[in-house]
C-alpha positions in Angstrom: -19.8 1.0 -6.8 -21.1 4.3 -7.9 -24.1 6.5 -7.1 -26.0 3.9 -8.9 -25.3 1.5 -6.2 -24.8 3.1 -2.9 -21.5 2.3 -0.7 -22.0 -0.9 1.4 -19.2 -1.5 3.7 -19.2 -5.1 3.2 -18.6 -4.9 -0.6 -15.8 -2.5 -0.5 -13.0 -4.0 -3.0 -9.5 -3.7 -2.2 -6.4 -4.3 -4.4 -3.2 -4.2 -3.1 -0.2 -2.9 -5.0 2.9 -3.8 -3.2 6.3 -2.1 -3.6 9.4 -3.6 -2.1 11.0 -1.0 0.1 13.4 -2.5 2.7 11.9 -0.7 6.0 11.9 -3.0 8.9 10.4 -3.0 12.3 11.1 -5.6 15.2 7.8 -7.1 16.4 6.6 -9.9 18.6 3.2 -10.3 16.9 2.0 -13.6 15.8 3.7 -17.0 15.8 7.3 -16.8 14.6 7.6 -18.0 10.7 3.8 -18.7 10.5 4.0 -16.6 7.3 6.0 -19.3 5.7 2.9 -21.7 5.6 0.8 -19.3 3.0 -0.5 -20.8 0.1 -2.4 -19.9 -3.2 -5.2 -22.0 -1.8 -5.6 -19.8 1.3 -7.0 -17.4 -1.2 -10.4 -17.2 -2.8 -10.3 -19.0 -6.4 -11.1 -15.5 -8.1 -8.6 -13.7 -6.2 -6.3 -11.6 -8.8 -2.6 -12.0 -8.5 -0.3 -10.1 -10.7 2.8 -7.9 -11.2 2.6 -4.4 -12.5 4.5 -1.8 -13.9 4.3 1.7 -15.0 4.4 2.7 -18.5 5.8 6.4 -18.0 8.5 4.8 -15.9 9.2 1.9 -18.0 8.4 3.1 -21.5 8.9 6.8 -21.5 7.3 9.3 -23.6 5.8 8.0 -26.9 7.6 10.6 -29.2 10.9 11.2 -27.0 14.2 9.5 -26.8 13.7 7.4 -29.9 10.9 5.4 -28.6 7.8 4.6 -30.8 4.0 4.0 -30.0 3.5 1.4 -27.5 0.7 -1.3 -27.6 -1.5 1.1 -25.6 -0.8 3.9 -27.8 -1.9 1.8 -30.9 -5.1 0.6 -28.9 -6.2 4.1 -28.2 -5.5 5.2 -31.7 -7.5 2.4 -33.5 -10.1 1.8 -30.8 -11.1 5.4 -29.8 -14.7 4.5 -29.1 -13.9 1.9 -26.5 -15.1 2.6 -22.9 -16.1 1.4 -19.6 -19.6 0.6 -20.8 -18.5 -1.3 -23.9 -15.8 -3.1 -22.0 -17.7 -4.0 -19.0 -15.2 -2.4 -17.0 -15.3 -0.8 -13.4 -14.2 2.5 -12.0 -11.5 2.5 -9.3 -8.8 4.7 -7.8 -5.2 3.9 -6.5 -4.1 5.7 -3.6 -0.6 5.8 -2.1 -0.8 4.6 1.5 2.0 4.3 3.6 1.6 3.0 7.3 3.1 5.5 9.9 4.5 4.3 12.9 4.8 6.6 15.9 8.4 7.8 16.5 8.0 7.2 20.2 5.5 5.6 22.5 4.3 9.1 23.5 0.6 10.1 23.0 1.8 13.0 20.8 3.6 10.8 18.3 0.7 8.3 18.4 -1.5 11.2 17.3 0.9 12.1 14.8 1.0 8.8 13.2 -2.9 9.0 12.9 -2.7 12.4 11.2 0.0 11.4 8.8 -2.4 8.7 7.6 -5.3 11.1 7.6 -3.5 13.4 5.3 -2.1 10.8 3.1 -4.9 8.2 2.8 -8.0 9.9 4.6 -7.6 12.9 2.5 -9.2 10.9 -0.3 -10.8 7.9 1.3 -13.1 10.0 3.8 -14.7 11.9 1.1 -15.3 8.9 -1.0 -16.9 6.9 1.8 -18.4 9.5 4.1 -18.5 12.6 1.9 -16.2 14.7 4.0 -12.5 15.4 4.8 -10.9 13.9 8.1 -11.6 15.9 11.3 -8.0 16.4 11.6 -7.5 18.0 8.3 -10.6 20.5 9.2 -9.1 21.1 12.3 -5.5 22.2 11.0 -6.1 23.2 7.4 -9.4 25.4 8.6 -10.7 27.5 5.7 -8.2 26.6 3.1 -9.9 23.2 2.9 -13.1 23.3 0.6 -16.4 22.5 1.9 -18.6 20.1 0.1 -22.1 21.2 -0.5 -24.9 18.6 0.2 -25.3 17.8 -3.4 -21.5 17.3 -3.7 -21.4 14.9 -0.7 -23.9 12.7 -2.4 -22.2 12.8 -5.8 -18.7 11.6 -4.3 -19.9 9.2 -1.7 -19.7 5.8 -3.1 -18.5 6.9 -6.5 -16.1 3.9 -6.9 -16.2 0.2 -7.7 -13.0 -0.7 -6.0 -10.2 1.0 -4.2 -6.6 0.2 -4.8 -3.9 0.5 -2.2 -0.5 1.4 -3.5 2.3 1.2 -0.7 5.9 0.8 -0.4 6.7 0.5 3.3 6.1 2.1 6.6 7.4 5.3 8.0 7.9 6.8 11.5 5.9 9.9 12.4 6.9 12.4 14.9 5.1 15.2 16.3 5.8 18.7 15.2 4.6 21.2 17.8 2.0 23.7 16.8 2.6 27.5 16.4 -0.7 29.4 17.5 -1.8 31.8 14.9 1.0 30.9 12.6 0.3 31.9 9.1 -0.5 28.9 6.7 2.6 27.4 4.7 1.4 24.9 2.4 -0.4 21.4 2.5 3.2 19.8 2.8 3.5 20.7 6.4 -0.3 21.3 7.3 -0.3 17.8 9.4 2.4 18.8 11.9 4.4 15.7 11.5 7.9 15.0 10.8 8.1 11.7 8.7 11.3 9.7 8.5 12.1 6.3 6.9 14.7 4.1 5.5 15.5 2.9 2.0 18.2 0.6 1.0 19.9 1.7 -2.2 20.9 -0.9 -4.8 24.7 -1.4 -5.2 25.5 -2.3 -8.9 28.9 -3.5 -8.0 27.4 -6.5 -6.5 27.9 -9.6 -9.2 24.7 -10.4 -11.0 24.7 -13.8 -9.7 24.4 -12.6 -6.3 21.8 -9.8 -7.1 19.6 -12.4 -8.6 19.3 -14.3 -5.1 16.8 -12.0 -3.3 15.6 -14.1 -0.7 15.0 -10.9 1.4 12.3 -9.9 -1.4 10.6 -13.6 -1.2 10.5 -13.2 2.3 8.9 -9.8 2.1 6.3 -10.9 -0.2 5.3 -14.0 1.9 4.7 -11.9 4.9 2.4 -9.5 3.0 0.6 -12.6 1.4 0.2 -13.8 5.0 -1.1 -10.6 6.3 -3.5 -10.4 3.2 -5.1 -13.6 3.7 -5.6 -13.0 7.3 -7.3 -9.7 6.4 -9.6 -11.7 4.2 -10.3 -14.3 6.9 -11.2 -11.2 9.2 -13.9 -10.0 6.7 -11.9 -7.5 4.7 -13.0 -7.7 1.1 -9.4 -7.7 -0.7 -9.9 -8.7 -4.2 -6.2 -8.7 -5.5 -2.7 -8.5 -4.9 0.0 -7.2 -7.7 3.6 -6.8 -6.9 5.5 -3.8 -8.0 7.5 -3.9 -10.1 7.8 -6.4 -12.8 11.1 -5.2 -13.7 13.8 -2.6 -12.3 12.9 0.7 -13.4 13.2 4.3 -12.9 11.6 5.4 -9.6 10.3 8.9 -9.1 12.0 9.8 -6.1 15.2 7.6 -6.2 15.8 7.4 -10.1 17.9 4.2 -10.7 19.3 3.8 -7.3 16.8 1.3 -6.0 15.6 -1.9 -7.7 11.9 -3.1 -7.0 11.7 -5.6 -9.9 11.1 -9.2 -10.0 13.6 -9.1 -13.0 16.9 -7.5 -12.8 17.6 -4.9 -15.6 21.0 -3.9 -16.7 20.5 -0.4 -17.3 23.6 -0.2 -19.7 22.4 -2.8 -22.2 18.6 -3.4 -20.9 19.2 -7.3 -20.4 16.5 -8.5 -18.3 17.2 -11.6 -15.7 14.7 -13.1 -13.6 15.4 -13.0 -10.0 14.6 -15.8 -7.6 11.4 -13.9 -6.5 10.2 -14.0 -10.0 10.5 -17.9 -9.9 9.0 -18.0 -6.5 6.1 -15.9 -7.3 5.4 -17.8 -10.4 5.4 -21.1 -8.5 3.2 -19.6 -5.6 0.5 -18.7 -8.1 0.6 -21.9 -9.7 0.1 -23.6 -6.3 3.6 -25.0 -6.4 5.5 -22.8 -4.1 7.2 -24.2 -1.1 8.1 -22.4 2.0 11.2 -20.5 1.9 13.0 -19.0 4.8 15.1 -16.0 4.2 18.9 -17.2 4.2 21.0 -15.9 6.9 23.7 -14.8 4.6 21.5 -11.7 3.8 22.3 -10.2 7.1 18.9 -10.2 8.5 17.5 -13.1 10.6 13.9 -14.0 10.7 14.2 -14.2 14.5 15.5 -10.7 15.2 13.5 -8.6 12.5 10.2 -8.3 11.1 9.3 -6.4 7.9 6.6 -3.6 7.9 3.9 -6.0 6.7 4.0 -8.1 9.9 3.7 -5.0 12.1 1.0 -3.1 10.5 0.0 -2.9 6.9 -1.4 0.1 4.9 -4.4 -2.0 3.9 -5.4 -2.6 7.6 -5.7 1.1 8.0 -7.8 1.2 4.7 -10.1 -1.5 6.1 -11.1 1.3 8.8 -13.4 2.6 6.0 -14.9 -0.8 5.3 -16.2 -1.0 9.0 -13.8 -3.9 9.9 
C-alpha cells in the first residue's frame, strides 16, 4: 500500500522474521502441548514460508577479506535498470520488534513495558499508520521529537505494501523513575525503562553430533507457528513466516557466541551441517512434518516452561495497528 491506495486496517500484510533466542517465560495460557498439532495445512495456500540470511553477516563486504562479488553484486551491476515497477515488486519495511514483559505486576512496570514497545516499534509504526509518533514519545521526548506537517502526515500514512516484524525474543521492562526538569541525555534512555533479558551462549565444546540435535529449536518454531496461525484465524493478515537464520553467522551484538542457524557452521573450516530443525522445517513446509515434543534430556520440560511465543509475541503487538 502507498499513498496511491490508502491504508486499510484489514489489508495490512505482516511478514514474520523469527530469530531463535532462548528466552523463556512460565505460562498457563492455552491447552498444554496444543501447539504440537500445528500443520502446514493450517495456513493459507499462498502463505510464504522460508528461512532468511543477512548478506552483510553471511558474506561480508564485496572487496574485503578475500571475498569477491556475490550473485547480488553481479545482478545490480548487470541489470541497473531493474526497479519495482519493472519487476512488479512491493514496498515494505522490516522492524525489529521485541515484546516487553513487565518486570513485576506493578502498574509502573506494566506502563514501562508499553513504553518500551512504543519506543522500539511504535516509533516507526505509528507514523506509518496514524501519521504521528506515539503519545508516550511526545510526552517524554518533548520538542526534540520532530513535528509532522499536515502534508508530511498524509505523505507517510499508508506508504507501504507490507510490514515485516523481525524479532528475537521477549525482554523484561522495569520502570525507571523520572527526574523532573532533568536535562535530556539521549534517545537511548528517553523511555525511562530498564530492559533486561537472557540469551544462552553457544558452547563449541559440545560434540557436533549433540549440537545437531536441537529439539528446543523445533519446539520454539512450533510454538511460533501455532501462535501465527491463531493470529490469522483471529483476523490478522499475516502473509509469511521466515526463520532466521538459515545458517549460523556473525550476530551484531554477540558475534560468534550464539548460533541461530538451521545449519551448523564450523567457523574454523566453514563446514555446514543440517541440524534436526532444518530437516523438520523442510518436512513441515512440505506437509510431512509430524508432531515433535521437545526431548527431556534438553533440560527443559514442556510442562514447566513456555517460550516467549506462547506468552505474547511481537506480531500480536504489531496487530494493534491493524485494528485487531
